[in-house]
C-alpha positions in Angstrom: 0.0 0.0 0.0 1.2 3.5 -0.8 1.8 6.1 1.8 -0.8 8.9 2.0 2.0 11.4 1.8 3.1 10.0 -1.6 -0.4 10.6 -3.0 -0.6 14.3 -2.1 -0.3 15.5 -5.7 -0.3 19.1 -4.6 3.2 18.5 -3.3 4.6 16.6 -6.2 7.7 18.1 -7.7 7.8 16.6 -11.2 11.2 17.4 -12.9 11.1 19.4 -16.1 11.4 17.8 -19.4 13.4 19.0 -22.5 10.6 21.3 -23.7 7.8 21.3 -21.2 7.1 21.3 -17.5 4.1 20.1 -15.5 2.7 22.0 -12.6 -0.7 22.2 -11.0 -3.4 23.9 -13.1 -4.0 27.5 -11.9 -7.3 29.4 -11.9 -6.0 31.8 -14.6 -5.5 28.7 -17.0 -9.2 28.0 -17.0 -10.2 30.8 -19.4 -7.9 29.5 -22.2 -8.9 25.8 -21.6 -12.5 26.8 -21.7 -11.9 28.7 -24.9 -10.1 25.7 -26.5 -12.8 23.3 -25.5 -15.6 25.6 -26.7 -14.1 25.5 -30.2 -14.5 21.7 -30.6 -17.1 19.0 -30.0 -15.8 17.8 -26.6 -17.8 14.5 -27.0 -15.0 13.5 -29.4 -12.6 13.5 -26.5 -14.5 11.5 -23.8 -17.1 8.9 -23.2 -17.9 10.4 -19.8 -21.1 12.4 -19.3 -20.4 15.9 -20.5 -21.5 18.7 -18.2 -21.5 22.0 -20.1 -20.8 24.7 -17.5 -19.8 28.3 -17.9 -16.3 29.6 -17.2 -17.7 31.3 -14.1 -19.0 28.0 -12.8 -15.7 26.3 -13.6 -13.8 29.0 -11.6 -16.1 28.6 -8.7 -15.7 24.8 -8.6 -11.9 25.3 -8.9 -11.9 27.6 -5.9 -13.9 25.1 -3.8 -11.6 22.2 -4.5 -8.4 22.2 -6.5 -8.7 19.4 -9.0 -5.9 16.9 -9.7 -5.1 18.5 -13.1 -1.6 19.3 -14.2 -0.9 22.1 -16.7 1.4 21.3 -19.6 3.6 24.4 -20.1 6.3 25.2 -22.6 9.5 25.9 -20.7 10.7 28.8 -22.9 7.7 31.0 -22.4 5.4 29.3 -19.9 2.7 29.0 -22.6 -0.1 26.7 -21.5 -0.3 23.9 -24.1 -2.8 21.5 -22.5 -3.6 19.5 -19.4 -3.3 16.0 -17.8 -5.8 14.9 -15.3 -5.2 12.1 -12.8 -8.3 10.3 -11.4 -9.3 7.2 -9.5 -6.1 6.9 -7.6 -6.3 3.5 -6.0 -3.6 3.1 -3.3 -4.5 -0.5 -2.5 -4.0 -1.7 -6.1 -1.4 1.1 -6.8 -3.2 2.2 -9.9 -4.4 5.5 -11.4 -6.3 6.7 -14.5 -5.1 9.6 -16.7 -6.8 11.8 -19.2 -5.2 14.5 -21.4 -6.1 17.4 -23.6 -3.9 19.5 -25.8 -4.8 22.8 -27.4 -5.4 22.4 -31.2 -2.3 24.5 -32.1 0.0 22.3 -30.0 -1.1 18.8 -31.1 1.2 16.4 -32.8 4.3 18.4 -31.9 5.5 16.0 -29.2 4.5 18.1 -26.2 1.8 15.8 -25.0 4.0 12.7 -25.3 6.8 14.5 -23.3 4.3 15.5 -20.7 2.9 12.0 -20.3 6.5 10.6 -20.2 7.3 12.9 -17.3 4.1 12.2 -15.4 4.2 8.4 -15.9 7.9 8.3 -14.9 7.0 10.2 -11.7 4.0 8.0 -11.0 6.1 4.8 -11.2 9.5 5.8 -9.9 8.5 8.4 -7.2 4.9 7.8 -6.2 5.3 4.0 -6.4 2.3 3.1 -8.5 2.2 -0.1 -10.5 -0.3 0.7 -13.2 -1.4 3.7 -15.2 -4.7 3.4 -17.2 -6.2 5.5 -20.0 -9.1 5.1 -22.4 -10.0 6.6 -25.7 -12.6 6.2 -28.5 -11.8 3.7 -31.2 -12.1 6.5 -33.7 -9.4 8.6 -32.0 -6.4 7.3 -34.0 -4.0 10.0 -32.7 -4.7 9.1 -29.1 -4.4 5.4 -29.7 -1.1 5.9 -31.5 0.2 8.1 -28.6 -0.7 5.6 -26.0 0.9 2.7 -28.0 4.0 4.8 -28.6 4.4 5.0 -24.8 4.1 1.3 -24.4 0.4 1.1 -23.3 -1.3 -2.2 -24.1 -5.0 -2.5 -25.0 -6.7 -4.3 -22.1 -10.3 -4.3 -23.4 -13.1 -2.7 -25.3 -16.4 -1.2 -24.1 -18.5 -1.9 -27.1 -20.7 0.9 -28.5 -19.9 3.0 -25.5 -19.2 6.5 -26.9 -21.8 8.4 -28.9 -20.4 10.7 -31.6 -22.2 12.2 -34.6 -25.2 9.9 -33.9 -23.1 6.7 -34.0 -22.1 4.6 -31.0 -18.4 3.8 -31.1 -16.3 1.4 -29.0 -14.2 2.8 -26.1 -10.7 1.2 -25.9 -9.1 0.6 -22.5 -5.3 0.7 -22.2 -2.8 0.2 -19.3 0.9 0.4 -18.7 2.6 -1.5 -15.9 5.6 -0.2 -14.0 7.6 -3.3 -15.0 6.9 -2.5 -18.7 8.0 1.1 -18.2 11.2 0.0 -16.5 12.0 -2.2 -19.4 11.4 0.5 -22.0 11.5 4.0 -20.4 10.9 6.4 -23.3 12.0 9.7 -21.8 14.9 9.9 -24.2 12.6 9.7 -27.3 10.8 13.0 -26.4 13.6 15.2 -27.7 12.2 17.3 -30.6 
């Protein structure tokens, strides 16, 4: 079982990468994230129930409880590039779920992969977790490719689980074990 102290994500000091750093999302980041998400059909990104709330409601929720979301920032200018959310931390089974979102102008440039590498490495080597899980729609080829490039294996499929454009799509479940990461740590591949 993990120590409660190791799970206090507000105290995590994740080392910088080559191009990006991860730190806790700040309230001032919400406006840009809200703008980015308002420009796309967010149902493309998640199978979870979508609650459309205003920026003001998001800010109020943020003040009430700081969520476990890390901002992805470019080191050179501190530009917000996206976010990674951790959820369902299970200390008994040493597992966690992750979800990620990148602003449209910063996709497929290596930033999200580097951010995931940094977080996954920290989760395994410092926090002491054994498994990191993620899921994505079967239609989201970019996300599937990203997960596979990091060594994630497909564990399963929730059939007809995600509604998009009037069609129910499969939701693919992936995981990565600490042992697999130790065998094939990919931090060196993130250099652009």
